[in-house]
BAFI-3210 file (N, C-alpha, C; in Angstrom, 3 decimals, decimal comma, padded with zeros to 6 digits):
// residues 135
n [1|2|3|4|5|6|7|8|9|10|11|12|13|14|15|16|17|18|19|20|21|22|23|24|25|26|27|28|29|30|31|32|33|34|35|36|37|38|39|40|41|42|43|44|45|46|47|48|49|50|51|52|53|54|55|56|57|58|59|60|61|62|63|64|65|66|67|68|69|70|71|72|73|74|75|76|77|78|79|80|81|82|83|84|85|86|87|88|89|90|91|92|93|94|95|96|97|98|99|100|101|102|103|104|105|106|107|108|109|110|111|112|113|114|115|116|117|118|119|120|121|122|123|124|125|126|127|128|129|130|131|132|133|134|135]
n.u [013,423|011,385|012,592|013,651|011,301|010,164|012,042|011,890|009,258|009,449|011,099|009,590|007,818|005,911|002,339|000,933|-000,047|-000,540|-002,133|-001,843|000,537|-000,012|001,299|004,058|003,734|005,449|006,472|004,147|003,460|005,636|005,051|002,757|003,946|005,696|003,904|002,828|005,172|005,999|003,954|004,362|006,886|006,360|004,754|006,685|008,531|007,066|006,757|009,435|009,999|009,279|011,421|012,527|015,086|014,824|012,646|013,750|015,643|013,882|012,662|014,798|015,257|012,819|012,978|015,146|014,060|012,051|013,693|015,046|012,974|012,281|014,639|014,487|012,247|013,138|015,017|013,508|011,787|009,088|006,106|003,530|000,914|000,257|002,643|004,298|003,126|003,784|006,550|006,673|005,625|007,618|009,649|008,566|008,753|011,544|011,980|011,111|008,337|007,744|006,246|006,393|006,167|007,306|008,673|006,802|008,022|009,589|007,891|007,227|009,155|010,589|012,708|012,656|010,037|007,490|004,665|001,996|001,010|003,160|004,808|006,407|004,599|004,219|003,392|001,960|003,444|002,118|000,055|001,349|000,571|-000,230|001,451|000,813|002,584|002,729|000,956]
n.v [039,960|039,571|039,116|036,521|035,039|035,516|034,391|031,801|031,114|031,368|029,265|027,043|024,423|024,783|024,650|021,534|021,170|019,170|015,987|013,220|010,677|007,294|004,420|002,794|004,045|004,739|002,229|000,853|002,343|001,741|-000,928|-000,822|000,350|-001,698|-003,710|-002,561|-002,253|-004,893|-006,021|-004,598|-005,549|-008,276|-008,069|-006,995|-009,082|-011,054|-009,860|-009,798|-012,413|-012,750|-012,121|-009,637|-007,186|-004,702|-005,153|-006,973|-005,358|-003,588|-005,341|-005,972|-003,447|-003,060|-005,104|-004,241|-001,943|-003,018|-004,451|-002,405|-001,272|-003,443|-003,658|-001,337|-002,023|-004,281|-003,118|-001,684|-001,481|-003,201|-002,033|-002,636|-005,048|-004,847|-003,838|-006,036|-007,787|-006,551|-006,857|-009,640|-010,004|-008,822|-010,632|-012,789|-011,857|-011,891|-014,615|-015,210|-015,393|-017,913|-020,302|-019,821|-021,894|-025,122|-027,566|-030,262|-032,747|-032,257|-032,030|-034,421|-036,155|-038,951|-039,379|-037,474|-036,922|-038,968|-041,100|-041,157|-043,699|-045,307|-045,034|-046,487|-048,397|-047,944|-049,561|-048,516|-049,044|-051,445|-050,495|-050,321|-052,215|-051,121|-052,229|-053,437|-053,124|-055,337|-057,243]
n.w [028,012|026,270|023,893|024,088|024,247|021,727|019,976|020,783|020,097|017,353|016,723|017,015|015,404|012,428|012,049|011,016|007,767|006,025|005,541|007,811|007,028|006,188|007,960|006,472|003,982|001,828|001,189|000,452|-001,783|-003,399|-003,752|-005,378|-007,590|-008,281|-009,082|-011,430|-012,934|-013,135|-014,657|-017,048|-017,619|-018,091|-020,412|-022,119|-022,185|-023,489|-025,954|-026,682|-027,241|-029,804|-031,305|-032,027|-031,965|-030,783|-029,147|-027,368|-026,103|-024,862|-023,084|-021,396|-020,289|-018,954|-017,088|-015,552|-014,425|-012,800|-011,083|-009,754|-008,265|-006,644|-005,193|-003,597|-002,098|-000,721|000,936|002,682|005,833|006,970|008,586|008,851|008,102|005,445|004,412|004,811|003,033|000,625|000,675|000,507|-002,025|-003,539|-003,054|-004,345|-006,941|-007,176|-007,251|-009,740|-009,898|-009,001|-006,802|-003,283|-001,620|-000,467|-002,735|-004,251|-003,880|-001,679|000,430|001,668|003,622|004,583|006,265|008,229|009,281|010,657|010,374|012,745|013,232|012,789|014,903|017,747|020,167|023,538|026,411|029,396|032,577|034,874|037,583|040,840|043,699|046,888|049,643|052,845|055,805|057,959|057,355]
ca.u [012,764|010,532|013,421|013,715|009,985|009,948|012,888|011,370|008,062|009,849|011,768|008,592|007,424|004,657|001,284|000,932|-001,142|-000,786|-002,738|-000,820|000,813|-000,156|002,535|004,490|003,205|006,405|006,555|002,926|003,570|006,578|004,334|001,937|004,864|006,199|002,852|002,770|006,423|006,021|003,063|005,058|007,984|005,797|004,385|007,921|009,133|006,279|007,122|010,825|010,031|009,059|012,741|012,975|016,179|014,280|011,796|014,644|016,187|012,796|012,473|015,911|015,012|011,698|013,476|015,993|013,173|011,451|014,736|015,311|011,868|012,426|015,758|013,968|011,329|013,932|015,729|012,543|011,353|007,634|005,518|002,145|000,701|000,339|004,061|004,824|002,626|004,590|007,855|006,482|005,438|008,947|010,370|007,994|009,377|012,925|011,992|010,443|006,936|007,558|005,621|007,331|005,958|008,280|008,312|005,975|008,884|010,177|006,889|007,169|010,512|010,463|013,822|012,440|008,718|006,865|003,236|001,749|000,793|004,445|005,556|006,271|003,649|004,741|002,334|002,315|003,617|000,958|000,123|001,780|-000,315|000,376|001,489|000,821|003,717|002,321|-000,069]
ca.v [038,686|039,436|038,586|035,073|034,496|035,600|033,404|030,483|030,890|031,226|027,979|025,980|024,001|025,322|023,638|020,616|021,392|017,947|014,919|012,261|009,580|005,987|003,670|002,088|004,712|004,604|000,817|000,520|002,977|000,918|-002,150|-000,518|000,562|-003,013|-004,399|-001,976|-002,557|-006,331|-006,238|-004,088|-006,488|-009,474|-007,737|-006,819|-010,402|-011,735|-009,236|-010,145|-013,783|-012,705|-012,055|-008,293|-006,678|-003,587|-005,735|-007,557|-004,237|-003,087|-006,313|-005,795|-002,192|-003,278|-005,954|-003,432|-001,059|-003,842|-004,788|-001,220|-001,146|-004,539|-003,285|-000,386|-002,744|-005,148|-002,303|-001,084|-002,280|-003,072|-001,757|-003,102|-006,287|-004,475|-003,747|-007,406|-008,341|-005,966|-007,519|-011,002|-009,894|-008,560|-011,905|-013,588|-011,363|-012,383|-016,027|-015,258|-015,746|-019,285|-020,405|-019,822|-023,140|-026,146|-028,417|-031,416|-033,826|-031,886|-032,013|-035,704|-036,636|-040,022|-039,348|-036,495|-037,068|-040,290|-041,123|-041,541|-045,142|-045,983|-044,856|-047,662|-048,243|-048,325|-049,703|-047,974|-050,126|-051,689|-049,765|-051,166|-052,245|-050,736|-053,348|-053,003|-053,768|-056,175|-058,175]
ca.w [028,041|025,103|022,805|024,236|023,924|020,279|019,297|021,111|019,292|015,951|016,572|017,011|014,062|011,922|012,113|009,885|006,826|005,277|006,316|008,232|006,113|006,849|008,114|005,260|002,786|000,729|000,845|-000,275|-003,104|-004,164|-004,103|-006,551|-008,710|-008,678|-009,835|-012,769|-013,636|-013,411|-015,795|-018,236|-017,874|-018,711|-021,788|-022,883|-022,386|-024,516|-027,229|-026,996|-027,767|-031,247|-031,911|-032,380|-031,129|-030,001|-028,101|-026,371|-025,326|-024,016|-022,003|-020,458|-019,566|-018,038|-015,993|-014,663|-013,659|-011,738|-010,110|-008,926|-007,314|-005,684|-004,315|-002,595|-001,211|000,147|001,909|003,604|006,993|007,043|009,894|008,812|007,360|004,039|004,074|004,734|001,767|-000,450|000,707|000,002|-003,479|-004,093|-003,002|-005,428|-008,186|-007,178|-007,621|-011,054|-009,746|-008,532|-005,498|-002,165|-000,886|-000,849|-003,863|-003,859|-003,412|-000,398|001,485|002,363|003,843|005,564|007,195|009,286|009,883|010,550|010,675|014,132|013,309|012,711|016,149|018,620|021,257|024,836|027,392|030,699|033,552|035,735|038,846|041,960|044,846|048,151|050,601|054,220|056,496|059,047|056,963]
c.u [011,868|011,299|013,495|012,386|009,746|010,795|012,410|010,147|008,410|010,484|010,776|008,202|006,082|003,582|001,295|-000,292|-001,480|-001,421|-001,656|-000,689|000,595|001,210|002,817|003,984|004,152|006,505|005,322|002,927|004,542|005,930|003,452|002,807|005,426|005,162|002,784|004,014|006,491|005,129|003,712|006,209|007,490|005,390|005,622|008,600|008,382|006,624|008,536|010,941|009,809|010,359|013,247|014,060|015,684|013,411|012,639|015,253|015,132|012,546|013,571|015,706|013,878|012,129|014,322|015,160|012,527|012,478|015,075|014,221|011,971|013,574|015,325|013,070|012,116|014,669|014,801|012,186|009,842|007,151|004,077|002,073|000,771|001,781|004,707|004,364|003,443|005,957|007,759|006,306|006,772|009,785|009,856|008,569|010,800|012,995|011,252|009,019|006,685|006,942|006,682|007,175|007,009|007,773|007,543|006,828|009,463|009,173|006,843|008,583|010,453|011,579|013,568|011,123|008,226|005,389|003,058|001,570|002,100|005,255|005,381|005,299|004,289|003,565|002,831|002,495|002,381|001,152|000,501|000,767|000,453|000,339|001,501|001,874|003,220|001,321|000,483]
c.v [038,488|038,803|037,059|034,414|034,489|034,564|031,984|030,162|030,683|029,853|026,811|025,640|024,600|024,239|022,779|020,875|020,115|016,901|013,916|011,117|008,260|005,335|002,925|002,743|004,547|003,157|000,377|001,139|002,200|-000,401|-001,955|-000,304|-000,768|-003,763|-003,877|-002,327|-004,031|-006,663|-005,762|-005,014|-007,754|-009,224|-007,592|-008,164|-011,194|-011,170|-009,624|-011,556|-013,829|-012,458|-010,691|-007,828|-005,548|-004,107|-006,369|-006,471|-003,652|-004,035|-006,186|-004,530|-002,348|-004,113|-005,136|-002,441|-001,820|-004,164|-003,608|-001,038|-002,220|-004,250|-002,315|-001,100|-003,618|-004,358|-001,715|-002,059|-002,124|-002,850|-002,245|-004,419|-005,996|-004,362|-005,117|-008,068|-007,820|-006,637|-008,957|-010,992|-009,620|-009,832|-012,849|-013,149|-011,886|-013,835|-016,256|-015,766|-017,162|-019,259|-020,437|-021,075|-024,159|-026,983|-029,634|-032,552|-033,535|-031,957|-033,315|-036,261|-037,677|-040,009|-038,435|-036,744|-038,499|-040,140|-041,585|-043,055|-045,910|-045,870|-046,089|-047,368|-048,734|-048,397|-049,169|-049,135|-050,234|-050,954|-050,739|-051,091|-051,806|-051,937|-052,790|-053,779|-054,690|-057,213|-059,483]
c.w [026,829|023,947|022,889|023,875|022,424|019,548|019,586|020,269|017,825|015,702|016,551|015,581|013,694|012,020|010,846|009,019|006,070|006,181|006,715|007,224|006,851|006,999|006,821|003,980|001,606|000,259|000,050|-001,666|-003,989|-004,582|-005,323|-007,783|-009,202|-009,497|-011,261|-013,573|-014,006|-014,608|-017,101|-018,618|-018,558|-020,157|-022,669|-023,148|-023,449|-025,889|-027,642|-027,553|-029,270|-032,005|-032,300|-031,418|-030,244|-028,860|-027,005|-025,489|-024,389|-022,842|-020,958|-019,639|-018,566|-016,847|-015,019|-013,855|-012,510|-010,661|-009,202|-007,874|-006,245|-004,721|-003,229|-001,597|-000,239|001,221|002,964|004,721|007,122|008,468|009,980|008,041|005,862|003,571|003,950|003,440|000,589|-000,494|000,192|-001,514|-004,167|-004,090|-004,082|-006,774|-008,293|-007,628|-008,944|-010,956|-009,282|-007,138|-004,407|-001,308|-001,315|-002,019|-003,360|-003,323|-002,029|000,747|002,268|002,459|004,951|006,599|008,377|010,015|009,706|010,832|012,119|014,262|013,306|013,998|017,024|019,756|022,539|025,799|028,715|031,672|034,434|037,051|039,963|043,080|046,082|049,084|052,005|054,980|057,579|058,571|056,493]
res [m|k|r|f|g|a|s|r|d|a|a|r|s|a|p|l|d|s|s|p|q|p|l|d|a|n|l|l|a|d|g|q|a|l|e|a|a|w|q|a|e|l|r|a|m|i|a|a|r|r|g|s|v|e|a|l|a|a|a|v|a|a|r|s|l|s|e|a|i|v|g|r|i|e|a|a|r|p|l|t|v|g|g|v|r|v|k|a|r|a|e|s|w|r|s|d|g|a|s|l|a|p|e|a|d|d|q|h|d|d|g|v|w|t|e|m|a|e|l|p|r|y|d|a|p|a|a|r|r|k|t|t|a|g|a]
***
């Protein structure tokens, strides 16, 4: 029986020496990496506008690095609000930093929404009087 006890104790996991990782630790790290890569990409794009072939190649490389990070972020499933923020930031990168809000022309669509003042008014029918049968 001692043999079974020893093998059972050996099969148990060792005590954890590392501190627990927060939820979405990898996603949050990718978010920080995206911020740094995006900044480097912007600097490379500004330099590429000056017309240097080397600067253009550096801008393409910086863009591909950012895209690889965004691909990892899009594949991850967020578990915290911070993770959702990282995913939203990656989506912002996908849209080249454009606002995720609808365009100004799309906000007012007369075909779908109307003002309350434009709605027809219906008056409630008058209350009926109770009639007594014998009167």
